[in-house]
C-alpha positions in Angstrom: 40.0 -44.2 -57.8 42.4 -42.8 -60.5 41.0 -41.1 -63.4 40.1 -43.0 -66.6 43.0 -43.1 -69.0 44.9 -45.2 -71.3 47.5 -46.0 -68.6 44.8 -47.2 -66.2 42.8 -49.2 -68.9 39.2 -49.7 -69.1 36.7 -52.5 -69.2 34.6 -52.7 -72.4 31.1 -54.4 -72.3 29.7 -55.2 -75.8 26.6 -56.0 -77.5 27.6 -57.0 -81.0 25.4 -57.2 -84.2 21.9 -57.3 -82.3 19.4 -57.6 -85.3 16.0 -56.2 -84.8 13.4 -54.1 -86.8 12.2 -50.6 -86.4 10.2 -48.1 -88.2 13.1 -45.7 -89.3 13.7 -43.2 -92.1 13.4 -40.0 -93.7 12.5 -41.3 -97.1 8.8 -41.8 -98.1 9.5 -45.5 -99.0 10.8 -46.0 -95.5 7.6 -44.8 -93.9 5.4 -47.8 -94.4 3.7 -48.3 -91.2 3.3 -52.2 -91.6 6.9 -52.7 -92.9 9.6 -51.8 -90.3 13.2 -52.2 -91.6 15.8 -54.4 -90.4 18.7 -52.8 -88.4 22.0 -54.1 -86.9 22.9 -52.4 -83.5 26.3 -52.4 -81.8 26.9 -51.0 -78.3 30.1 -50.6 -76.5 30.3 -49.2 -72.9 33.6 -48.3 -71.3 34.1 -48.2 -67.5 37.0 -48.0 -65.2 38.3 -51.3 -64.0 37.1 -52.2 -60.5 38.3 -54.8 -58.2 35.7 -57.6 -58.2 34.7 -58.3 -54.7 33.9 -62.0 -54.7 31.3 -63.0 -57.1 28.9 -60.1 -56.7 27.0 -59.2 -59.8 26.9 -55.5 -58.6 30.7 -55.3 -59.2 30.4 -55.3 -63.0 28.4 -53.2 -65.3 25.5 -55.2 -66.7 24.4 -54.8 -70.4 21.1 -56.7 -70.0 19.1 -53.6 -69.5 20.4 -52.3 -72.8 19.3 -55.5 -74.5 15.9 -55.4 -72.8 15.2 -51.9 -74.1 16.3 -52.8 -77.7 13.9 -55.8 -77.6 11.0 -53.2 -77.4 12.1 -51.2 -80.5 10.0 -53.1 -82.9 6.9 -51.9 -81.2 7.9 -48.1 -81.2 6.5 -45.5 -83.5 8.3 -44.2 -86.5 11.5 -42.4 -86.0 12.7 -40.1 -88.7 16.5 -39.8 -87.9 18.8 -42.6 -87.0 20.6 -40.1 -84.9 17.6 -39.8 -82.5 17.9 -43.6 -81.8 21.5 -43.4 -81.2 21.2 -40.5 -78.6 18.6 -42.6 -76.9 21.0 -45.5 -76.8 23.8 -43.1 -75.4 21.4 -42.0 -72.6 20.7 -45.7 -71.8 24.5 -46.5 -71.7 25.0 -43.7 -69.3 22.3 -44.8 -67.0 25.0 -46.8 -65.1 27.2 -44.2 -63.5 30.2 -46.3 -63.9 30.1 -46.0 -67.7 32.6 -43.3 -68.8 32.2 -43.5 -72.4 30.2 -45.4 -75.1 30.2 -46.2 -78.7 26.8 -47.0 -80.4 26.0 -47.7 -84.0 23.0 -48.4 -86.1 23.3 -50.0 -89.5 20.7 -50.6 -92.1 21.8 -53.6 -94.0 18.9 -53.5 -96.6 18.9 -49.8 -97.4 20.8 -49.9 -100.8 21.0 -52.5 -103.4 24.4 -51.7 -104.6 25.9 -51.6 -100.9 26.1 -53.8 -98.0 24.3 -51.1 -96.0 24.6 -47.7 -94.5 24.5 -46.5 -90.9 25.8 -44.0 -88.3 28.0 -44.4 -85.2 28.5 -42.0 -82.2 31.2 -42.2 -79.7 30.4 -40.1 -76.5 32.4 -39.4 -73.3 30.5 -38.6 -70.2 30.7 -34.9 -69.4 
C-alpha cells in the first residue's frame, strides 16, 4: 500500500462533542471529590483508505472502543493535568494499527465565567 500522503488521501473517523464528566484540574476548587466537572471531547482518527471488501466490519476503523473507554471516565480518580487524559486518548486511538494520525481535544466549558471555556488539543502522527 502506498504511503499515507495528501495525494493518497485519508479516511477520518470522528467522535464529536462527546459530553461527559471527570475529576480534573490543578486548582484547589477543581479538586472537589463529589463534584466532577463537565468536559467536551473530540476525537479524530486518520487512516489510509482501504478497499472495502464486501460489507465486512473489519475493513473499517471502528471508533466504538474509544467511546466505550470514555464512558468510564466519570468513575476514574482525579487527574491533575488535562494533557494526561489527552495522551491516554492518543494511545487509545493508536490501538488500531491502521490509524496513522489522530487529533484529540478536551474542552472545559464551565471553567471561566467570562469565556465559553478552555481546553487543549493534541495532533499526533504515529512514529
